[in-house]
C-alpha positions as CSV (number, residue, x, y, z in Angstrom):
1,T,18.8,-8.6,-45.2
2,E,16.1,-11.0,-44.0
3,A,18.3,-13.8,-44.1
4,E,21.2,-12.1,-41.8
5,L,17.9,-11.3,-39.3
6,G,17.2,-14.6,-39.3
7,R,20.1,-16.1,-38.5
8,W,19.9,-14.2,-35.4
9,Y,16.2,-14.2,-34.6
10,H,14.6,-18.0,-35.0
11,A,11.6,-19.0,-33.1
12,E,13.7,-20.6,-30.4
13,Y,14.6,-16.6,-30.0
14,Y,11.4,-15.5,-28.7
15,G,10.8,-18.9,-26.1
16,L,8.5,-21.8,-27.3
17,G,6.0,-21.3,-24.6
18,P,4.0,-18.6,-22.2
19,S,7.8,-18.0,-20.6
20,K,10.8,-18.0,-22.2
21,F,13.1,-19.1,-19.8
22,A,13.5,-21.6,-16.5
23,A,10.3,-20.8,-13.9
24,P,13.5,-19.2,-11.3
25,L,15.2,-17.2,-14.2
26,Q,12.0,-16.0,-15.4
27,A,10.5,-14.8,-11.9
28,L,13.5,-12.6,-12.1
29,V,13.6,-11.3,-15.4
30,D,10.0,-10.3,-15.1
31,R,10.6,-8.7,-11.6
32,S,13.3,-6.4,-13.7
33,V,10.7,-5.6,-16.7
34,K,8.1,-4.6,-13.9
35,R,11.0,-1.8,-12.3
36,Q,12.4,-0.8,-15.9
37,A,8.5,-0.1,-17.0
38,S,8.0,1.6,-13.5
39,R,10.9,3.5,-14.2
40,I,10.2,4.6,-17.6
41,M,6.8,5.5,-15.9
42,S,8.3,7.7,-13.7
43,R,10.9,9.5,-16.1
44,L,7.4,10.7,-18.1
45,G,6.6,12.8,-14.8
46,G,3.0,14.8,-14.6
47,T,2.4,14.1,-19.0
48,T,-1.5,13.2,-19.1
49,R,-0.5,11.4,-22.9
50,R,1.8,8.2,-22.5
51,R,2.3,6.7,-25.7
52,I,4.9,4.7,-25.5
53,L,6.8,3.0,-29.1
54,D,8.8,-0.2,-27.9
55,I,10.5,-1.1,-31.3
56,G,12.3,-4.5,-31.5
57,C,10.0,-5.6,-27.9
58,G,10.4,-9.5,-28.4
59,R,8.0,-11.3,-27.0
60,G,5.8,-8.0,-25.4
61,T,6.7,-8.5,-21.8
62,L,7.8,-5.1,-21.4
63,L,4.7,-3.9,-23.1
64,A,2.1,-5.4,-20.7
65,A,4.3,-4.4,-17.7
66,L,4.2,-0.3,-19.1
67,A,-0.1,-1.1,-20.0
68,V,0.0,-1.9,-16.3
69,E,1.4,0.9,-15.3
70,G,-1.2,3.2,-17.0
71,A,0.9,3.8,-20.5
72,E,-0.5,3.2,-23.7
73,A,2.1,0.9,-25.6
74,I,2.9,-0.7,-29.1
75,G,5.3,-2.8,-30.4
76,L,7.3,-3.8,-33.0
77,E,9.2,-6.8,-33.6
78,R,10.5,-8.2,-36.4
79,S,8.6,-11.7,-36.2
80,G,5.1,-10.3,-37.0
81,R,3.3,-10.9,-34.3
82,D,1.1,-8.7,-33.1
83,L,2.2,-6.8,-30.1
84,G,0.7,-3.8,-28.1
């Protein structure tokens, strides 16, 4: 239910500023997300249309990294934020 989800995904889950974590940890997270996006794109191989749907996309960091890699990335998140 919406109430049950709200207990786990409160506003602090998404972070309150431009980054979710302290700077050193955020840098590690950012590098990891970039590597993940690169791996996803390489597994898509030579396909010309690279559309990716990320369900449960959180803050949209993977979406942004996929877009840099050339994908059309769209995300859905229960917060209702427009991501993609």
